KEKE-3310 file (N, C-alpha, C; in steps of 0.2 Angstrom, whole numbers, plus 5000, padded with zeros to 4 digits):
npx = (5562:5569:5574:5576:5581:5579:5581:5568:5561:5555:5561:5554:5559:5568:5577:5568:5572:5576:5572:5563:5551:5545:5530:5528:5522:5516:5515:5509:5512:5505:5506:5495:5494:5506:5521:5538:5551:5544:5543:5539:5534:5534:5530:5540:5551:5558:5554:5556:5547:5548:5552:5540:5530:5528:5530:5536:5533:5539:5535:5534:5521:5508:5497:5496:5494:5499:5508:5507:5515:5515:5529:5534:5524:5522:5529:5540:5541:5548:5542:5530:5519:5515:5503:5499:5483:5474:5470:5467:5461:5466:5459:5452:5440:5439:5452:5455:5460:5471:5488:5495:5491:5484:5484:5485:5485:5495:5492:5488:5493:5491:5486:5489:5484:5490:5485:5488:5486:5489:5497:5500:5512:5507:5506:5497:5493:5487:5480:5475:5462:5469:5480:5490:5500:5492:5494:5499:5494:5482:5474:5474:5471:5463:5448:5445:5436:5435:5431:5427:5420:5425:5431:5444:5454:5466:5482:5488:5502:5510:5517:5507:5500:5490:5477:5479:5478:5467:5462:5451:5438:5431:5421:5428:5441:5455:5460:5467:5461:5460:5460:5449:5448:5438:5438:5431:5430:5438:5443:5443:5444:5432:5423:5419:5430:5429:5420:5411:5415:5419:5433:5444:5455:5468:5478:5487:5491:5494:5504:5507:5496:5485:5474:5461:5457:5447:5449:5444:5444:5438:5431:5427:5418:5415:5402:5395:5378:5370:5377:5387:5401:5417:5417:5419:5432:5438:5436:5428:5427:5418:5422:5417:5420:5420:5430:5439:5443:5451:5453:5460:5452:5456:5460:5451:5440:5439:5443:5452:5450:5459:5460:5449:5438:5423:5408:5397:5398:5400:5400:5406:5407:5418:5422:5415:5405:5392:5377:5380:5386:5381:5382:5377:5386:5386:5399:5405:5413:5426:5422:5414:5408:5397:5395:5383:5384:5376:5379:5382:5380:5371:5360:5358:5354:5343:5335:5333:5326:5315:5310:5308:5298:5288:5286:5282:5270:5263:5261:5253:5242:5237:5234:5223:5214:5211:5205:5194:5188:5185:5176:5165:5162)
npy = (5910:5905:5911:5906:5911:5905:5905:5912:5906:5906:5899:5893:5890:5876:5863:5848:5834:5817:5813:5823:5827:5841:5849:5857:5871:5878:5893:5900:5913:5921:5930:5940:5949:5936:5939:5942:5944:5952:5958:5951:5951:5941:5941:5950:5944:5943:5937:5934:5934:5921:5916:5910:5918:5916:5916:5908:5904:5896:5889:5883:5874:5882:5891:5905:5922:5929:5940:5947:5956:5966:5971:5977:5987:5995:5995:5995:5988:5984:5994:5994:5998:5993:5992:5988:5980:5972:5958:5940:5926:5929:5927:5937:5947:5961:5965:5965:5975:5981:5985:5977:5962:5955:5942:5930:5912:5898:5884:5875:5871:5884:5896:5913:5926:5940:5954:5964:5980:5984:5996:6002:6009:6019:6025:6036:6038:6046:6043:6047:6041:6036:6031:6041:6051:6061:6077:6082:6095:6096:6086:6086:6079:6064:6056:6042:6028:6016:5999:5998:6009:6021:6037:6045:6058:6059:6064:6066:6058:6058:6049:6040:6033:6020:6010:5993:5980:5973:5968:5954:5947:5932:5919:5916:5916:5925:5934:5941:5953:5958:5976:5984:5997:6010:6021:6036:6050:6060:6075:6088:6104:6107:6097:6079:6067:6053:6038:6034:6022:6012:6009:6000:5995:5986:5990:5981:5972:5980:5994:6004:6014:6016:6027:6029:6043:6051:6063:6075:6082:6098:6104:6119:6127:6142:6150:6160:6164:6165:6166:6156:6158:6159:6166:6178:6180:6173:6160:6158:6149:6143:6134:6120:6124:6138:6144:6152:6148:6155:6154:6158:6159:6150:6153:6146:6147:6139:6132:6123:6116:6108:6093:6092:6089:6078:6086:6101:6115:6132:6140:6153:6164:6176:6193:6194:6203:6208:6200:6192:6176:6162:6146:6131:6117:6100:6090:6074:6066:6066:6080:6090:6106:6117:6134:6146:6162:6177:6190:6208:6209:6199:6204:6216:6211:6204:6214:6221:6211:6211:6224:6223:6213:6220:6231:6224:6219:6231:6235:6225:6227:6239:6237:6227:6236:6244:6236:6232:6245:6247:6237:6241:6253)
npz = (5625:5610:5594:5577:5561:5545:5528:5525:5535:5552:5566:5581:5598:5605:5596:5595:5606:5608:5620:5625:5616:5607:5602:5587:5578:5563:5555:5541:5530:5517:5501:5492:5477:5472:5479:5480:5493:5503:5519:5535:5552:5566:5582:5584:5577:5561:5545:5527:5512:5500:5483:5480:5486:5500:5517:5532:5549:5563:5578:5595:5602:5610:5622:5621:5615:5600:5589:5573:5560:5546:5538:5527:5521:5510:5494:5480:5464:5449:5441:5447:5460:5477:5489:5506:5509:5516:5528:5528:5536:5549:5560:5569:5564:5566:5565:5552:5543:5548:5550:5559:5568:5582:5595:5589:5588:5593:5591:5581:5564:5552:5539:5535:5525:5516:5508:5494:5486:5469:5459:5443:5432:5419:5402:5392:5375:5360:5344:5327:5316:5306:5312:5315:5325:5337:5342:5358:5363:5357:5361:5377:5389:5394:5400:5410:5416:5429:5432:5444:5446:5449:5443:5433:5428:5416:5411:5394:5387:5398:5411:5423:5438:5440:5448:5447:5451:5463:5479:5482:5492:5493:5498:5510:5505:5500:5486:5471:5459:5442:5437:5426:5413:5405:5391:5393:5388:5377:5375:5363:5357:5364:5362:5363:5357:5356:5357:5371:5382:5373:5370:5379:5393:5403:5416:5422:5412:5401:5399:5390:5383:5370:5362:5350:5342:5332:5318:5307:5290:5284:5270:5262:5250:5242:5233:5220:5222:5211:5198:5200:5201:5209:5226:5239:5251:5262:5274:5289:5303:5317:5331:5341:5354:5354:5349:5335:5318:5304:5287:5271:5256:5241:5224:5217:5225:5236:5252:5265:5280:5292:5302:5312:5325:5327:5327:5330:5319:5314:5299:5290:5276:5272:5267:5255:5243:5247:5254:5270:5271:5280:5287:5295:5301:5303:5308:5304:5297:5284:5275:5262:5259:5251:5251:5247:5241:5241:5231:5227:5214:5212:5219:5212:5200:5204:5208:5196:5188:5196:5193:5179:5179:5186:5177:5166:5171:5173:5160:5155:5163:5159:5145:5147:5154:5143:5134:5141:5142:5128:5126:5133:5127)
capx = (5561:5574:5571:5581:5578:5582:5578:5561:5557:5557:5560:5554:5561:5574:5575:5566:5577:5572:5570:5558:5548:5541:5526:5529:5516:5519:5511:5512:5510:5506:5504:5491:5497:5512:5526:5544:5554:5540:5545:5534:5537:5530:5532:5546:5556:5557:5555:5554:5544:5552:5549:5533:5526:5526:5535:5534:5535:5538:5536:5532:5514:5506:5490:5497:5492:5505:5507:5510:5515:5517:5534:5534:5517:5523:5535:5540:5544:5548:5537:5523:5519:5511:5502:5495:5476:5470:5472:5462:5464:5469:5454:5448:5438:5440:5458:5457:5463:5476:5495:5497:5486:5486:5480:5486:5487:5500:5489:5488:5495:5486:5489:5486:5485:5491:5483:5491:5484:5495:5497:5505:5514:5505:5506:5492:5494:5481:5481:5469:5459:5474:5486:5494:5500:5488:5498:5496:5491:5476:5470:5479:5468:5457:5444:5443:5432:5437:5425:5425:5415:5429:5433:5450:5457:5473:5486:5491:5509:5514:5515:5503:5499:5483:5476:5478:5476:5463:5460:5444:5437:5425:5420:5434:5447:5457:5464:5468:5458:5463:5455:5448:5446:5435:5438:5424:5430:5445:5440:5447:5440:5426:5419:5422:5432:5428:5413:5411:5415:5421:5440:5446:5462:5470:5485:5491:5493:5496:5506:5507:5489:5484:5467:5460:5453:5446:5449:5442:5445:5432:5432:5422:5419:5410:5400:5390:5372:5367:5382:5391:5408:5420:5415:5422:5440:5440:5431:5428:5424:5418:5423:5412:5422:5419:5436:5438:5448:5450:5457:5459:5450:5460:5458:5445:5435:5439:5448:5451:5452:5461:5460:5443:5434:5416:5404:5393:5402:5397:5404:5404:5411:5419:5425:5410:5402:5384:5375:5384:5384:5382:5379:5378:5388:5387:5404:5406:5418:5429:5416:5414:5402:5396:5391:5381:5385:5372:5383:5379:5378:5365:5355:5356:5350:5336:5331:5332:5321:5308:5308:5306:5292:5284:5285:5278:5263:5260:5259:5248:5236:5235:5230:5217:5209:5209:5200:5187:5184:5182:5170:5159:5160)
capy = (5907:5907:5911:5905:5913:5901:5905:5914:5902:5907:5893:5895:5885:5872:5857:5842:5829:5810:5812:5827:5829:5847:5850:5863:5874:5882:5899:5902:5920:5921:5937:5941:5944:5932:5944:5939:5950:5956:5956:5951:5950:5937:5942:5954:5941:5944:5933:5937:5930:5919:5917:5908:5923:5914:5916:5903:5905:5889:5889:5878:5874:5885:5894:5912:5926:5931:5946:5947:5963:5967:5976:5981:5989:5999:5993:5996:5982:5984:5998:5993:6000:5989:5994:5983:5982:5969:5951:5935:5921:5932:5925:5942:5951:5968:5967:5963:5980:5984:5982:5973:5959:5952:5937:5924:5906:5893:5878:5871:5875:5888:5901:5920:5930:5948:5956:5971:5984:5985:6001:6002:6016:6019:6031:6037:6042:6047:6043:6048:6035:6034:6029:6046:6053:6067:6082:6083:6101:6095:6082:6086:6075:6060:6054:6035:6025:6009:5994:5999:6015:6028:6041:6048:6062:6056:6068:6062:6058:6059:6043:6041:6027:6018:6004:5987:5974:5974:5962:5952:5942:5928:5912:5915:5916:5932:5934:5948:5953:5964:5981:5986:6004:6011:6028:6040:6056:6063:6081:6092:6110:6108:6091:6073:6064:6046:6035:6032:6015:6007:6007:5998:5993:5984:5992:5975:5969:5985:6000:6009:6014:6020:6028:6032:6049:6053:6070:6076:6088:6101:6109:6124:6131:6148:6151:6165:6160:6166:6165:6150:6159:6160:6172:6179:6180:6169:6156:6158:6143:6143:6127:6119:6128:6145:6147:6153:6148:6158:6151:6162:6155:6149:6156:6142:6148:6134:6132:6116:6116:6101:6090:6095:6083:6078:6091:6106:6120:6138:6142:6159:6166:6183:6197:6194:6210:6206:6198:6187:6169:6158:6139:6127:6110:6094:6086:6067:6063:6071:6083:6096:6110:6123:6140:6150:6169:6182:6196:6214:6208:6195:6209:6220:6207:6202:6221:6222:6206:6213:6230:6221:6210:6225:6235:6220:6218:6237:6236:6220:6230:6245:6234:6224:6241:6247:6231:6233:6251:6246:6233:6245:6259)
capz = (5619:5605:5587:5572:5554:5540:5522:5526:5540:5558:5571:5588:5603:5604:5592:5600:5608:5608:5627:5626:5610:5607:5596:5583:5574:5557:5553:5534:5528:5509:5499:5486:5473:5474:5479:5484:5496:5508:5526:5540:5559:5571:5589:5583:5573:5554:5539:5521:5507:5495:5476:5480:5489:5506:5523:5537:5556:5566:5585:5600:5603:5617:5622:5622:5610:5596:5585:5566:5557:5539:5539:5521:5519:5504:5491:5473:5461:5442:5438:5450:5467:5480:5496:5510:5509:5522:5529:5528:5540:5555:5566:5572:5558:5567:5563:5545:5539:5552:5548:5565:5571:5589:5598:5585:5592:5590:5593:5575:5558:5548:5534:5535:5518:5516:5501:5492:5480:5465:5454:5437:5429:5412:5398:5387:5369:5356:5337:5324:5313:5301:5316:5315:5332:5339:5346:5365:5364:5354:5366:5383:5394:5393:5406:5410:5422:5431:5433:5451:5446:5450:5437:5433:5422:5414:5406:5388:5385:5404:5415:5429:5442:5440:5451:5442:5455:5469:5483:5482:5497:5492:5501:5514:5501:5498:5480:5468:5452:5438:5436:5419:5412:5399:5389:5393:5384:5375:5372:5359:5355:5367:5360:5364:5350:5357:5359:5377:5384:5367:5370:5386:5394:5409:5418:5424:5406:5396:5402:5385:5381:5364:5361:5343:5342:5325:5316:5300:5286:5281:5264:5261:5243:5241:5226:5219:5222:5204:5193:5201:5201:5216:5229:5245:5252:5267:5277:5296:5306:5324:5333:5347:5361:5353:5346:5328:5313:5298:5281:5265:5250:5235:5218:5215:5229:5241:5258:5268:5287:5294:5309:5316:5328:5325:5331:5326:5317:5311:5294:5287:5271:5273:5261:5249:5241:5247:5261:5274:5270:5286:5287:5301:5298:5308:5305:5307:5293:5280:5272:5258:5260:5247:5253:5242:5243:5237:5230:5225:5207:5212:5221:5206:5195:5206:5207:5189:5187:5199:5189:5173:5180:5187:5171:5162:5174:5172:5153:5154:5166:5154:5140:5150:5155:5137:5131:5145:5140:5122:5126:5136:5123)
cpx = (5566:5572:5577:5578:5582:5578:5570:5557:5560:5556:5560:5555:5567:5572:5573:5571:5573:5569:5564:5556:5544:5537:5527:5523:5519:5513:5513:5508:5511:5504:5500:5491:5503:5518:5532:5547:5550:5542:5539:5537:5532:5533:5539:5552:5554:5558:5552:5552:5549:5549:5542:5528:5524:5532:5532:5537:5534:5539:5533:5524:5513:5499:5491:5494:5498:5503:5511:5509:5518:5522:5534:5527:5516:5529:5534:5544:5543:5542:5530:5524:5513:5510:5497:5488:5473:5473:5466:5465:5467:5465:5450:5446:5439:5447:5460:5461:5469:5483:5497:5491:5489:5482:5481:5488:5493:5498:5489:5491:5490:5490:5485:5488:5485:5490:5485:5487:5490:5493:5502:5506:5512:5505:5501:5494:5488:5484:5474:5467:5464:5481:5491:5494:5496:5492:5495:5492:5483:5471:5475:5477:5463:5454:5443:5439:5434:5430:5423:5420:5419:5431:5439:5452:5464:5476:5488:5498:5513:5512:5511:5502:5492:5482:5475:5476:5472:5462:5453:5443:5431:5426:5426:5441:5449:5462:5464:5464:5461:5457:5455:5446:5443:5436:5431:5424:5437:5443:5445:5442:5433:5421:5423:5423:5431:5421:5414:5411:5417:5428:5442:5453:5463:5477:5489:5494:5496:5498:5507:5500:5488:5477:5466:5455:5452:5446:5448:5444:5438:5434:5426:5423:5413:5409:5395:5383:5368:5371:5386:5398:5410:5418:5418:5430:5442:5434:5433:5424:5424:5417:5418:5414:5422:5425:5435:5444:5446:5455:5455:5456:5455:5457:5451:5439:5434:5444:5446:5454:5453:5461:5455:5440:5427:5413:5400:5398:5398:5402:5401:5409:5412:5422:5421:5407:5395:5382:5380:5381:5386:5379:5381:5380:5389:5393:5405:5411:5421:5423:5418:5408:5402:5392:5389:5381:5380:5376:5379:5376:5371:5359:5353:5352:5343:5332:5329:5326:5315:5306:5305:5299:5287:5281:5280:5270:5259:5257:5253:5241:5233:5231:5224:5212:5207:5204:5193:5184:5181:5176:5164:5157:5156)
cpy = (5910:5906:5910:5906:5909:5902:5907:5910:5904:5901:5895:5889:5881:5866:5852:5837:5822:5810:5817:5830:5836:5847:5857:5865:5879:5887:5901:5909:5920:5928:5936:5948:5941:5937:5941:5946:5954:5953:5956:5949:5946:5937:5945:5951:5941:5938:5936:5932:5927:5920:5914:5913:5921:5915:5911:5905:5899:5891:5884:5879:5878:5888:5902:5915:5929:5937:5945:5954:5962:5973:5981:5982:5993:5997:5994:5991:5983:5988:5997:5995:5996:5992:5989:5985:5979:5961:5947:5929:5923:5931:5931:5947:5959:5970:5966:5968:5984:5981:5977:5969:5955:5946:5931:5918:5902:5886:5873:5875:5879:5893:5908:5923:5937:5950:5963:5974:5985:5991:6001:6008:6015:6026:6031:6041:6041:6047:6044:6041:6032:6032:6035:6049:6060:6071:6082:6089:6101:6091:6081:6081:6070:6058:6046:6033:6018:6005:5994:6005:6021:6031:6045:6052:6061:6061:6063:6063:6059:6053:6045:6034:6026:6011:5998:5981:5976:5968:5960:5946:5938:5921:5911:5914:5923:5931:5941:5947:5959:5969:5983:5993:6005:6019:6031:6046:6057:6070:6085:6098:6110:6102:6085:6069:6056:6044:6032:6025:6010:6005:6006:5995:5990:5986:5986:5972:5974:5992:6006:6009:6019:6020:6031:6037:6052:6061:6070:6082:6091:6106:6113:6127:6136:6150:6156:6162:6160:6163:6159:6152:6159:6166:6172:6179:6175:6165:6156:6153:6144:6136:6127:6123:6135:6148:6148:6152:6151:6156:6155:6157:6156:6153:6152:6143:6143:6134:6125:6118:6109:6099:6093:6089:6084:6083:6096:6112:6126:6140:6148:6161:6174:6186:6197:6201:6208:6204:6193:6180:6164:6151:6135:6120:6106:6090:6079:6063:6068:6074:6089:6099:6116:6128:6144:6158:6173:6188:6202:6213:6204:6200:6213:6217:6205:6209:6222:6218:6208:6219:6228:6218:6215:6229:6231:6219:6225:6238:6231:6223:6235:6242:6231:6230:6244:6242:6232:6239:6251:6242:6237:6251:6256)
cpz = (5614:5598:5582:5565:5549:5533:5522:5531:5547:5563:5578:5593:5601:5600:5597:5601:5608:5615:5628:5620:5611:5601:5593:5579:5569:5555:5546:5532:5520:5507:5493:5483:5475:5474:5483:5487:5501:5515:5531:5547:5563:5578:5588:5579:5566:5549:5533:5516:5502:5488:5475:5483:5496:5511:5528:5544:5560:5574:5589:5601:5610:5616:5623:5615:5606:5592:5579:5563:5550:5539:5533:5518:5513:5501:5483:5470:5453:5439:5441:5457:5471:5487:5500:5510:5515:5523:5528:5532:5547:5561:5568:5566:5559:5566:5556:5541:5543:5550:5553:5568:5577:5591:5594:5589:5589:5593:5587:5569:5555:5544:5535:5528:5519:5509:5500:5486:5476:5460:5449:5434:5421:5409:5393:5381:5365:5348:5333:5320:5308:5305:5316:5322:5332:5344:5353:5366:5361:5359:5373:5388:5391:5400:5405:5416:5423:5432:5440:5452:5447:5443:5438:5427:5421:5409:5400:5388:5392:5408:5421:5432:5442:5444:5446:5445:5461:5473:5483:5487:5496:5495:5506:5511:5498:5492:5477:5461:5449:5437:5429:5419:5406:5397:5389:5388:5383:5371:5368:5356:5358:5365:5361:5357:5351:5359:5366:5378:5379:5368:5378:5386:5401:5411:5419:5418:5401:5399:5396:5381:5375:5362:5354:5344:5335:5324:5309:5296:5283:5276:5262:5254:5243:5234:5226:5218:5215:5198:5194:5202:5208:5219:5236:5246:5257:5270:5285:5299:5313:5326:5339:5353:5360:5350:5338:5324:5307:5292:5275:5260:5244:5229:5215:5220:5235:5246:5262:5276:5290:5301:5314:5319:5326:5330:5327:5325:5313:5306:5291:5282:5272:5267:5255:5248:5241:5254:5264:5272:5276:5285:5293:5298:5304:5305:5308:5303:5289:5275:5268:5258:5255:5250:5248:5244:5238:5237:5228:5218:5207:5214:5216:5201:5197:5206:5200:5186:5189:5195:5183:5173:5182:5181:5166:5164:5173:5165:5152:5157:5162:5149:5142:5151:5148:5134:5135:5143:5133:5122:5128:5131:5117)
residu = (MET:ARG:TRP:LEU:ALA:LEU:ALA:GLY:VAL:VAL:LEU:ALA:GLY:LEU:ALA:PRO:SER:PRO:ALA:ALA:ALA:VAL:THR:THR:ILE:THR:VAL:THR:VAL:ARG:THR:ALA:PRO:GLN:LEU:ALA:GLY:VAL:ALA:PHE:ALA:PHE:ASP:GLY:GLN:THR:ALA:VAL:THR:GLY:ALA:ASP:GLY:THR:ALA:ARG:PHE:ILE:GLY:ALA:HIS:ASP:PHE:ALA:GLY:HIS:THR:LEU:THR:VAL:VAL:ASP:HIS:GLU:LEU:ALA:LEU:LYS:GLY:ARG:LYS:PHE:THR:PHE:ALA:ARG:TRP:ALA:GLY:GLN:ARG:ASP:PRO:ASP:GLN:ALA:PHE:ARG:ARG:THR:VAL:GLN:GLY:LEU:PRO:LEU:ARG:ARG:ASP:TYR:THR:VAL:THR:ALA:ALA:PHE:THR:ALA:ARG:PHE:ARG:VAL:THR:VAL:ARG:CYS:VAL:ASP:GLN:ASP:ARG:ARG:ALA:VAL:PRO:ARG:GLU:ARG:VAL:PRO:TYR:VAL:THR:VAL:ARG:SER:ASP:THR:GLY:SER:THR:ARG:ARG:VAL:PRO:VAL:GLY:ARG:PRO:VAL:TRP:LEU:ASP:GLY:LEU:LEU:PRO:VAL:TYR:ARG:LYS:SER:VAL:LEU:ALA:SER:ARG:ARG:VAL:GLY:TYR:ALA:LEU:LEU:SER:ALA:ASP:ALA:TYR:GLY:THR:ASN:THR:ALA:ASP:ALA:GLY:ARG:GLN:ARG:PHE:GLU:PRO:ALA:SER:ASP:GLN:ASP:ILE:VAL:PHE:THR:THR:PRO:PHE:HIS:ASP:LEU:THR:VAL:SER:ALA:ARG:ASP:ALA:VAL:PHE:GLY:SER:ALA:ALA:GLY:GLN:ALA:VAL:ARG:VAL:THR:LEU:PRO:ASP:GLY:SER:VAL:ARG:GLU:VAL:PRO:LEU:ALA:ALA:ASP:GLY:ALA:ALA:THR:LEU:ARG:ASP:LEU:PRO:HIS:GLY:GLN:TYR:ARG:VAL:GLU:VAL:THR:GLY:GLY:ARG:GLY:LEU:ARG:ALA:VAL:GLN:GLN:VAL:ARG:LEU:SER:ARG:ALA:GLN:SER:VAL:ARG:VAL:ARG:VAL:VAL:SER:ARG:ALA:ASP:LEU:ALA:LEU:ALA:ALA:ALA:SER:VAL:GLY:VAL:LEU:ALA:ALA:GLY:LEU:LEU:VAL:ILE:GLY:ARG:ARG:MET:ARG:ARG:ARG:ARG:GLY:GLY:GLU:HIS:GLY)
# end
């Protein structure tokens, strides 16, 4: 048997003559998704898919078994990577996931579909609520979940390959569907800066992914509990991951810690002359907190007040005893 390759078509057998007509059979191979330039081999003869994503093999009618192979089971095209996944229409279900299928007939025209998984090169960036770029060292990774249920940890600012098209076999038809992803977490300083599931994307349509990860400012003012004047020297804040930031207090007794994710914080005023001033803060937006510091002057005033009160009570007690003694006399 002789084969002739013409523009993606392989012709088997001699051209029919008026004296002896030969029945020819066409086997069409199509790709899902539609891909040009994919090589297939039928009984060792190669044809390449055209712009419509199909290749055709034409041979004489017979009752033998024939072999079909996907030659290009992996290929890269314009920032995408395709990997052969399975066949449909190959007759034998046990061979659906093999690169080579055998026993194909040439008794009537039919179509075989070769489905490919497509991965796309995507890059994730993070911005805050004001659309300012978030440094990578602050949010180095994000975690995303696909609608197939798989979870992936993705580095920020570095390209990665994600599944974007997957083969779907429904009602004897093999096609491709887009894969969607949702942001699960974007951790900074031990707390998640994103609401899980609210930000979504599809690699097949968007390869530059931008997630919003809010950060807020926390302003702490330290005031004397009694006199209301500025107190302390610095503010020490313990972040959700246990790390500590310390910022000196200005002359007005205030300090601002910038770019904190929402979460629980321990705020302590240091350098005050008196008791330690500690407060728990739940940060969910830009917030100002006043911490009252009990100074030594406050303690002295309190002690003096207690002393005056005690002395007054003592005097009152003496007078009452004298009155009672006079009444009985």
